Structures are given as C-alpha cells and as structure tokens.
N, C-alpha and C positions, 0 to 999 in steps of 0.2 A: 374379429372372427374367432370362433372357438377352435383351439388347437386340435389337430387330427387325433392325437392320443386320447384326448377327452371325448371326442366324438365316437371313437371306436369303443371306449369303455361304456359310454351311454348306450350304444347299440347292443353291446353284450348284455348289460344288466336288463335291458328292456325285453330282449327276445330270448336270451339263453340263461340269465342269472338264476332263475328258479329251478332249472334243470340240473345245475351243477353248484349246489349250495356251498360245498366245501371250498371249491375254487373261487367262488364269489367272495367268501370270507377272506381267503388268502389275498385276493386281488385288492379288496378294500383296505386291508391292513398294510399291504405292501405300498399302495399308493399313499396312504395316510402317513406312513413313517419314512418314506424315501425323501431325502433332502435334495433340494435343488441348490447345489453348491455354487455359491457366488465366487467369481474370480477376484483376486486382489488387484487393485489398481496400483500404479507406481507410487502414488502418495501414501497408500496404505502401508506398503512395504517399507517405505522410507520412515514412516512414523514408528513402525514396530522395531526399527533399529535402536530406538531409545530404550527399549525394554530389555530386561534380562529374561531369558527363556529358561523355564524350569518345568519341562514336560513330565507327565506321569503316564503310567499305564493303568487303565481302569476297565475291568471286564472285557479285556481283549482289545480295547481302543487305546490308541496313543492320543492323549489329550494335550493340546498346546496350551501352556499357561504362561502368561506374560506378567512380569512384575515391574512396577514403577514406584519410585520414591522409597524413603527409608524411615518413615515415621513409626511411632510405637503402635498407633491404632491402625489396624489393617482392615481394608474393605475389599470384598469380593464382588465383582460385576459379572452377571450372567445374562447373555443376550438371548434373543428370541429365535424362533424357528426361521431358518434361512438368513440369520444375521451373522455378524462377526464381532469379535471382541473390539476390534479397531473402530467400530462404529461409535464407540463411546469415548473417542479421543478428547473431545471437548470437556466432558465431565472428568476424565482421568487427569488432564492437565490442571483443571481447577482444583481438584482434590489434592493432588500432589503439592500444588502451590500453598495449600492450607496446612500442609504438614502430615497428610495421611499417606500411608503405604497402600498402594492399590494393586490388586491382582485381578486379571481379567482372563477368561478362558474362552477358547473356541469349543463349543459343544461337539459331541460325536457327529461326524459327517459334515462338519463345518470348518471353514478356514484351513488352518494347518493341522487340524486333528484328522485322524484316520476314519475310515468307514464311509458309508453312504446312507445310513439310516439313523434315526433318533426318535425318541418319544419322551413324553413328560415323565414317566416313571423312571426311565433310565437317567434322565437329567436330574431328577430329584435325588436319586441315589448318589449321583456324583457330587451334588452340592452337600449332601449329608456327610459323605466321606471327607470332603475338603474341610468342612467346618469342624468335624471331629478332630482332624489333624491340626488345624490352625487356629481355632477359637477366634473367629473374626469379631471385630467391633461392630461391623455393619455388613449386610449383604444387600446388593441392589440388583433386582431382576426386572427384565422387560418382557412382557407378553408371555411366551412359554417359559422363559427364564424366571419370571415372577411367580408363575404357578409352581415351577420346580422348587423354588425357595420356600414358598408357602407350605406346600404339602410335605416338604422335607421335615418341617417341624410338626405339622398337623398329624402325620402318621407316626412320628417318633414318640409322641406322648411323654415329654419331659426326660427322655433318655439322652438328649444332646446337651452340650454345653450351652448355657444361656446366651442368647444373642441380644445385645443392648438395642440395636437399631435394625429395622428391616424396611427396605424401600421397594414398593410394588408399583411398577409403571406399566400401564396399558394391559392390565391383567384381566382375564376372563374370570368371572365369579363362579362359573360352572364349566368344567372341562367338556361336558357334553356338547357345548356350543361348537367346539372344534369338530366333533364328529358330525354334527348336523350340517355344518358348512360343507363338508365333503359329500355328505349324502345329497345335498342340494346341487352341488357342483356336478356330480356324476349322474344325477337324476336316478338314484337307486330306488326302486320300489320299496315301500315300507316293510313288507314282509321279509325281503332279503336283507334289508338294513338291520331289522330287529334280530334276525337269526345271526347275522355277522357279529353284532355287538355282544350277544349272549355268549357266543363261542370265544370271542376275544376276551371277555371277562373271565371265563373259565380258565383259559390258558395263561392269562396274566395274573390271575388271583385278585381281582378287584371288582367292585360294584360301581359302575359309572355314576349312577344317580346318588349313591350314598358316600362313597369314598372320594369322589372327585367334585364335591359340592362345597365350596369354601364356607358357606353359611353354617355348615354342620360342625365347623372347627373353631368357632368364635366363642370365647377368647382363645387365641392361638398359644399353645403350650410352648414355653421356653423362650418367648419373645417379649421384651420389655416395652418397646415403643415402635410404632409403625407409621410410615408416611405413604399414603396412597396418592399417586400422581396419575391423572387421567385427562386426556384431551377431550374437549367438548366436540371436536370434529372427528373423533375416532369412529370409523365405520367398521372396525374389526371386532373390538371388544366393547361390551355393553356398559355404558356409563351409569345407567340407572341401577344396574346390578351392583356395581361397586359403591354407589352412593348408599344403597341399602346396607351393604356390608359395613361400611364405615359408620353408619348411624347406630349400629348395634355393637360397636367395638370401642370400648371406652378409651383404650390407649392409642387409637388411630387418629391421624390427622389427614383430611382429604384436601388435595390441592388440584384445582381444575382451571382450565382456561383454553383459549384458542392459540395453540402453540405449534401448529403444523401437522396435526393428525397422528395416527398410530405409529408411523414409521419415522417420524421426525421430531416429536415433542421432546424427547430426551436430550436433544442437542440445543434446544432453545435457551437463550441466555437467562430468561426469567425462571425457567425450570431449574437450571443449574444454580442460580442464585438462591432459590428456595431450598434446594438440596443442601447447599453449603451452610445456610443459616440453621436448618433443622438439625444437621449433624453436629 
C-alpha cells in the first residue's frame, strides 16, 4: 500500500502543483533531500565501540567519523543515502586485518551525524574536505557515496591530492536518475518537474545533465586506478550504464555478479575478497 504522505503529495502535484510552482519546487527538493534516518540496532552500537570517534564540524553539521586500525595506508568509506557507516563492518574488519587503517563516516542526517537533510553535492564537498586533509590511499563509496566520491574529483579538476585507488559500488552513472525516481514516485507532471529542476539548478549552481553525468568526466582527474563493483540484480542503479562507463575508462576494472542486490552486495564474501585483492 502506498504511504499516506506519498498519496497526499501525488494529489497536490496533480491538482494544485501548477498553481503554486515555487512551493512545488520547494516540496520536491525537501522530499528529495530529507533523510529517513535509520535507528541503530544493539549490535551496531556494540560494533562501533571498537572504533575511535573523531567527529568534525562541516558546514554546520556534526559529522560522526569512526577510525579502525593503525596501518599506514588509509581508506575512507562513504555509505549511500539512508545508510550507515556500520553497514560496512564486514569490509572494515577484513581491511583492518590486512593492515589498512579505515575511516568511515555517517553522512549528514545519518547515524550519529546531525541534521535531517543531505544531498550529493554536500556529500561530495565533505569527501573533498576529508581527502584534502588526510590524503587517503583509497576511497570506497556506495550508491550516493560513490557518486559523491566520483564528482569530488570530477569537479575538482586536478586540484586535489592524487588518489591511488577509488572503489565505486552500486553507483548511478547519471545523477538525473535519482531525480527521475522521485518524479515517478510522486507522479509529478512533466511541466512541474522540469520547472522544479531548472530552479534547483539555478539555486545550487549546477546543470543536472552536464555536471552530474559521469560519462562527461572520463578519464577522472586525479585518480590512478578504479574498481567498479555492481550487482547483476541491482534494481536501483543501472548496470548497463556502469558497463559503458567502464568500457571507456582505461584505468577501471569492472566486477559484477549476483551478490545480493544494491543494498547487500558490499557485504558479500566474494565482493570483499575482490576488494582486498585489488587493493
């Protein structure tokens, strides 16, 4: 059954959206960026006791940052929308066992971080800030976190410290796909959707089709090697788009398989084994 909040918004867009275009744009962006914060389970909190906390303040948000291990090579892990740093505990344990130092963050509005909103540009700026300060050996991002890491370098154009290894898991090759998902979910008429996107682009200072299309940034500035991990059963992010991206990217390795779908493949033993071998 469709949640009542979605049904109300569908009714509004269909009958009233064109009458109040500015509010329609506000409502679309608010819905698009509001985080559905997941609650920690007891075993999540127990696991995080293993980490040392080194929180930071970024653009008014308190960002929870967890550190594991003490190796020389440092790896940053960035989860996706509505995810948690602790979701990657299987990968974290394996990486620490191999001698890496791992940092994992809760994005704004997630986990122990403050706020209730987040978007890809904000996440990308956060990744840029952290890499500038810490000069990671590798960054691993999943879904929105993968896009944040990708565009962090794509928009920086060689102004960041070189990153030896980048891992992109379950990434959308076009950020526009996120917007279209919400358009379809809320059944927004095309005229209202197109107006909302134009106004959001003006206020945020980006062009959705040009600045958020990964194919326009290949080869990616400042990244030496790339591992693209995508599940064959992923119904959220388009596998064909990432296959095309990998085929045009000489330093990229594509790893696919049936490993549990978009929200589970990063936990799969075969994916973790591939990750360790590649790193």
